[in-house]
TIBALUM-279372 format. One line per field, with one value per residue (C-alpha): residue number from 1; x, y, z. Coordinates in nm, 2 decimals, padded with zeros to 4 digits. Example, Ala and Ser with C-alpha at 12.3 -4.5 7.8 and 13.67 -1.06 7.14 Angstrom:
<atoms>
pos <- c(1 | 2)
px <- c(01.23 | 01.37)
py <- c(-00.45 | -00.11)
pz <- c(00.78 | 00.71)
</atoms>
This chain:
<atoms>
pos <- c(1 | 2 | 3 | 4 | 5 | 6 | 7 | 8 | 9 | 10 | 11 | 12 | 13 | 14 | 15 | 16 | 17 | 18 | 19 | 20 | 21 | 22 | 23 | 24 | 25 | 26 | 27 | 28 | 29 | 30 | 31 | 32 | 33 | 34 | 35 | 36 | 37 | 38 | 39 | 40 | 41 | 42 | 43 | 44 | 45 | 46 | 47 | 48 | 49 | 50 | 51 | 52 | 53 | 54 | 55 | 56 | 57 | 58 | 59 | 60 | 61 | 62 | 63 | 64 | 65 | 66 | 67 | 68 | 69 | 70 | 71 | 72 | 73 | 74 | 75 | 76 | 77 | 78 | 79 | 80 | 81 | 82 | 83 | 84 | 85 | 86 | 87 | 88 | 89 | 90 | 91 | 92 | 93 | 94 | 95 | 96 | 97 | 98 | 99 | 100 | 101 | 102 | 103 | 104 | 105 | 106 | 107 | 108 | 109 | 110 | 111 | 112 | 113 | 114 | 115 | 116 | 117 | 118 | 119 | 120 | 121 | 122 | 123 | 124 | 125 | 126 | 127 | 128 | 129 | 130 | 131 | 132 | 133 | 134 | 135 | 136 | 137 | 138 | 139 | 140 | 141 | 142 | 143 | 144 | 145 | 146 | 147 | 148 | 149 | 150 | 151 | 152 | 153 | 154 | 155 | 156 | 157 | 158 | 159 | 160 | 161 | 162 | 163 | 164 | 165 | 166 | 167 | 168 | 169 | 170 | 171 | 172 | 173 | 174 | 175 | 176 | 177 | 178 | 179 | 180 | 181 | 182 | 183 | 184 | 185 | 186 | 187 | 188 | 189 | 190 | 191 | 192 | 193 | 194 | 195 | 196 | 197 | 198 | 199 | 200 | 201 | 202 | 203 | 204 | 205 | 206 | 207 | 208 | 209 | 210 | 211 | 212 | 213 | 214 | 215 | 216 | 217 | 218 | 219 | 220 | 221 | 222 | 223 | 224 | 225 | 226 | 227 | 228 | 229 | 230 | 231 | 232 | 233 | 234 | 235 | 236 | 237 | 238 | 239 | 240 | 241 | 242 | 243 | 244 | 245 | 246 | 247 | 248 | 249 | 250 | 251 | 252 | 253 | 254 | 255 | 256 | 257 | 258 | 259 | 260)
px <- c(00.00 | 00.12 | 00.16 | -00.06 | 00.08 | 00.42 | 00.54 | 00.87 | 00.98 | 00.78 | 00.78 | 00.64 | 00.74 | 00.56 | 00.66 | 00.88 | 00.60 | 00.62 | 00.28 | 00.38 | 00.66 | 00.83 | 00.53 | 00.59 | 00.27 | 00.19 | -00.15 | -00.19 | -00.41 | -00.76 | -00.75 | -00.99 | -00.83 | -00.98 | -00.76 | -00.88 | -00.76 | -00.84 | -00.83 | -00.48 | -00.36 | -00.23 | -00.50 | -00.58 | -00.20 | -00.14 | -00.41 | -00.27 | 00.06 | -00.11 | -00.29 | 00.04 | -00.07 | 00.21 | 00.57 | 00.72 | 01.00 | 01.19 | 01.13 | 00.99 | 00.63 | 00.56 | 00.21 | 00.09 | 00.45 | 00.57 | 00.79 | 00.71 | 01.00 | 01.07 | 00.74 | 00.53 | 00.25 | 00.02 | 00.03 | -00.01 | -00.30 | -00.56 | -00.50 | -00.62 | -00.97 | -01.00 | -01.29 | -01.24 | -01.40 | -01.16 | -01.29 | -01.65 | -01.57 | -01.41 | -01.69 | -01.92 | -02.25 | -02.42 | -02.27 | -02.50 | -02.45 | -02.36 | -02.10 | -01.95 | -01.88 | -01.79 | -01.52 | -01.31 | -01.22 | -01.00 | -00.91 | -01.13 | -01.37 | -01.60 | -01.70 | -01.47 | -01.40 | -01.34 | -01.56 | -01.75 | -01.91 | -02.21 | -01.98 | -01.86 | -02.22 | -02.35 | -02.07 | -02.13 | -02.51 | -02.44 | -02.20 | -02.46 | -02.72 | -02.49 | -02.45 | -02.82 | -02.83 | -03.03 | -03.25 | -03.03 | -02.81 | -02.96 | -02.99 | -02.74 | -02.47 | -02.56 | -02.92 | -02.81 | -02.80 | -02.47 | -02.53 | -02.62 | -02.30 | -02.09 | -02.23 | -02.17 | -01.81 | -01.76 | -01.91 | -01.68 | -01.38 | -01.46 | -01.52 | -01.16 | -01.18 | -00.90 | -00.67 | -00.68 | -00.97 | -00.92 | -01.22 | -01.15 | -01.42 | -01.71 | -01.97 | -01.87 | -02.17 | -02.43 | -02.73 | -02.80 | -03.00 | -02.75 | -02.46 | -02.63 | -02.72 | -02.36 | -02.21 | -02.44 | -02.33 | -01.96 | -02.01 | -02.15 | -01.85 | -01.61 | -01.77 | -01.73 | -01.41 | -01.39 | -01.38 | -01.04 | -00.83 | -00.99 | -00.87 | -01.13 | -01.05 | -01.28 | -01.29 | -01.56 | -01.55 | -01.93 | -01.86 | -01.64 | -01.84 | -01.86 | -01.61 | -01.33 | -01.03 | -00.77 | -00.74 | -00.45 | -00.46 | -00.28 | -00.20 | 00.01 | 00.15 | 00.26 | 00.12 | -00.05 | -00.15 | -00.21 | -00.35 | -00.66 | -00.97 | -01.08 | -00.73 | -00.64 | -00.96 | -00.94 | -01.03 | -00.66 | -00.55 | -00.84 | -00.79 | -00.42 | -00.52 | -00.77 | -00.60 | -00.90 | -01.05 | -01.28 | -01.48 | -01.53 | -01.82 | -01.91 | -02.24 | -02.33 | -01.99 | -02.02 | -01.81 | -01.91 | -01.71 | -01.80 | -01.61 | -01.56)
py <- c(00.00 | 00.35 | 00.60 | 00.91 | 01.07 | 00.99 | 01.19 | 01.10 | 01.24 | 01.55 | 01.82 | 02.17 | 02.45 | 02.79 | 03.07 | 02.83 | 02.58 | 02.23 | 02.16 | 01.83 | 01.60 | 01.34 | 01.23 | 00.93 | 00.83 | 00.68 | 00.68 | 00.44 | 00.44 | 00.31 | 00.39 | 00.61 | 00.75 | 00.91 | 01.13 | 01.14 | 01.34 | 01.60 | 01.98 | 02.09 | 01.75 | 01.89 | 01.74 | 02.05 | 02.13 | 01.79 | 01.83 | 02.16 | 01.99 | 01.71 | 01.98 | 02.16 | 02.47 | 02.44 | 02.32 | 02.12 | 02.26 | 01.93 | 01.60 | 01.53 | 01.55 | 01.38 | 01.44 | 01.26 | 01.19 | 01.55 | 01.65 | 01.99 | 02.23 | 02.08 | 02.14 | 02.44 | 02.41 | 02.61 | 02.32 | 02.06 | 02.21 | 02.17 | 01.79 | 01.81 | 01.88 | 02.04 | 02.14 | 02.35 | 02.61 | 02.86 | 02.79 | 02.83 | 03.16 | 03.30 | 03.21 | 03.50 | 03.47 | 03.63 | 03.38 | 03.14 | 02.78 | 02.66 | 02.93 | 02.83 | 02.49 | 02.61 | 02.85 | 02.57 | 02.50 | 02.81 | 02.80 | 03.11 | 03.19 | 03.40 | 03.47 | 03.71 | 03.70 | 03.33 | 03.14 | 02.81 | 02.59 | 02.36 | 02.07 | 02.26 | 02.36 | 02.01 | 01.87 | 02.12 | 02.04 | 01.66 | 01.70 | 01.90 | 01.64 | 01.36 | 01.54 | 01.60 | 01.96 | 01.91 | 02.21 | 02.44 | 02.57 | 02.91 | 02.97 | 03.20 | 03.04 | 03.25 | 03.12 | 02.76 | 02.58 | 02.47 | 02.11 | 02.23 | 02.44 | 02.14 | 01.94 | 02.23 | 02.25 | 01.88 | 01.92 | 02.21 | 02.01 | 01.74 | 01.98 | 01.94 | 01.56 | 01.56 | 01.26 | 01.33 | 01.46 | 01.62 | 01.68 | 01.89 | 01.82 | 01.81 | 01.72 | 01.99 | 02.19 | 01.96 | 01.84 | 01.47 | 01.44 | 01.64 | 01.44 | 01.11 | 01.22 | 01.33 | 01.01 | 00.81 | 01.01 | 00.97 | 00.60 | 00.59 | 00.80 | 00.56 | 00.26 | 00.41 | 00.27 | 00.59 | 00.82 | 00.97 | 00.87 | 01.05 | 01.17 | 01.29 | 01.47 | 01.44 | 01.46 | 01.19 | 00.82 | 00.84 | 01.04 | 00.77 | 00.65 | 00.28 | 00.19 | 00.41 | 00.17 | 00.32 | 00.55 | 00.78 | 00.89 | 01.21 | 01.37 | 01.68 | 01.67 | 01.30 | 00.97 | 00.75 | 00.47 | 00.42 | 00.13 | -00.05 | 00.07 | -00.27 | -00.33 | 00.02 | 00.18 | 00.01 | 00.13 | 00.12 | 00.34 | 00.58 | 00.62 | 00.71 | 00.95 | 01.14 | 01.08 | 00.93 | 00.59 | 00.51 | 00.21 | 00.16 | -00.03 | -00.10 | -00.19 | -00.19 | -00.06 | 00.24 | 00.31 | 00.46 | 00.57 | 00.65 | 00.74 | 00.50)
pz <- c(00.00 | -00.08 | 00.21 | 00.16 | 00.47 | 00.62 | 00.93 | 01.07 | 01.41 | 01.36 | 01.63 | 01.63 | 01.86 | 01.88 | 02.12 | 02.31 | 02.36 | 02.21 | 02.04 | 01.89 | 02.00 | 01.79 | 01.59 | 01.36 | 01.18 | 00.85 | 00.67 | 00.38 | 00.07 | 00.15 | 00.52 | 00.72 | 01.04 | 01.35 | 01.57 | 01.93 | 02.23 | 02.49 | 02.44 | 02.38 | 02.27 | 01.93 | 01.71 | 01.50 | 01.48 | 01.35 | 01.09 | 00.98 | 00.91 | 00.72 | 00.51 | 00.43 | 00.62 | 00.88 | 00.86 | 01.14 | 01.34 | 01.30 | 01.14 | 00.79 | 00.67 | 00.34 | 00.20 | -00.12 | -00.20 | -00.15 | 00.14 | 00.30 | 00.25 | -00.09 | -00.26 | -00.36 | -00.11 | -00.34 | -00.58 | -00.31 | -00.12 | -00.40 | -00.37 | -00.01 | 00.12 | 00.46 | 00.68 | 00.99 | 01.21 | 01.05 | 00.70 | 00.83 | 00.99 | 00.67 | 00.44 | 00.36 | 00.53 | 00.23 | -00.02 | -00.19 | -00.07 | -00.42 | -00.44 | -00.11 | -00.27 | -00.62 | -00.50 | -00.36 | -00.73 | -00.73 | -00.36 | -00.31 | -00.02 | -00.24 | -00.60 | -00.78 | -01.16 | -01.20 | -01.44 | -01.38 | -01.64 | -01.61 | -01.51 | -01.21 | -01.11 | -01.15 | -00.94 | -00.66 | -00.67 | -00.67 | -00.37 | -00.18 | -00.25 | -00.13 | 00.20 | 00.25 | 00.12 | -00.20 | -00.26 | -00.05 | -00.34 | -00.37 | 00.01 | 00.17 | 00.38 | 00.69 | 00.71 | 00.76 | 01.09 | 01.23 | 01.11 | 00.76 | 00.74 | 00.85 | 00.56 | 00.31 | 00.43 | 00.36 | 00.01 | -00.04 | 00.07 | -00.18 | -00.47 | -00.61 | -00.59 | -00.33 | -00.27 | 00.11 | 00.31 | 00.65 | 00.88 | 01.19 | 01.45 | 01.19 | 01.46 | 01.71 | 01.82 | 01.67 | 01.86 | 01.89 | 01.57 | 01.38 | 01.51 | 01.43 | 01.08 | 01.01 | 01.15 | 00.92 | 00.62 | 00.71 | 00.75 | 00.39 | 00.28 | 00.45 | 00.28 | -00.07 | -00.22 | -00.44 | -00.14 | -00.06 | 00.24 | 00.53 | 00.87 | 01.12 | 01.44 | 01.74 | 02.12 | 02.14 | 02.05 | 02.00 | 01.69 | 01.52 | 01.22 | 01.14 | 00.86 | 01.00 | 01.01 | 01.24 | 01.54 | 01.66 | 02.02 | 02.12 | 02.46 | 02.52 | 02.17 | 02.18 | 02.06 | 02.32 | 02.08 | 01.71 | 01.51 | 01.39 | 01.58 | 01.73 | 01.87 | 01.97 | 02.10 | 02.44 | 02.79 | 02.89 | 02.59 | 02.62 | 02.99 | 02.94 | 02.66 | 02.87 | 03.21 | 03.38 | 03.43 | 03.14 | 03.02 | 02.65 | 02.49 | 02.14 | 01.96 | 01.59 | 01.48 | 01.72 | 02.03 | 02.36 | 02.66 | 03.02 | 03.33 | 03.62)
</atoms>
């Protein structure tokens, strides 16, 4: 299998604080990973390196066969789809939903002078329909609920047909119904062999969709455990990750944790 992401001894220091410490992690073609950890564990920072938006202070980060520091990141980034709270905040609230997806084709956050053809428009509408947003294309982005915006952001991240999809806490702020709907759609995404390699960041094991194959656990910028979900997502590893005694249960391909 080909490595889509290959981090070797990656560390990141900002303002004298080590945010990541000696991370060695490989993600192969066909895998779907979940990154789990408490607040401040370094999950979003790790995703920013995986997306080519941050360079490590030391170590090597190779993404889609290109090593950061030796590649033009402006050519690399279109091959990567990313959703995050930062993208959500930067999208214009008066933009049409279709345009919020379309503009990813040019790496833009709003319409300017770029041209789109019918193929682009059809792809944007198809992606919106796949993520449960059919009929919303002409709505303005600011009128959507939090859950609806999350699904639009995923459609936007997939607009360029990326080889790597990075989802930073896509279920954050959703109510129970919104979370369950999103988890179901992400499970369908994971089951599709044509879907790109996907890395999903979350605080909660309840948000891990069925079909995600591997889990990486972070604490204080370092790796606690990494490997296939059934073998790695154990009470022992999760307790070490969150620094409290936890029990882990599974049912129907879903996982649940509770304190002891």
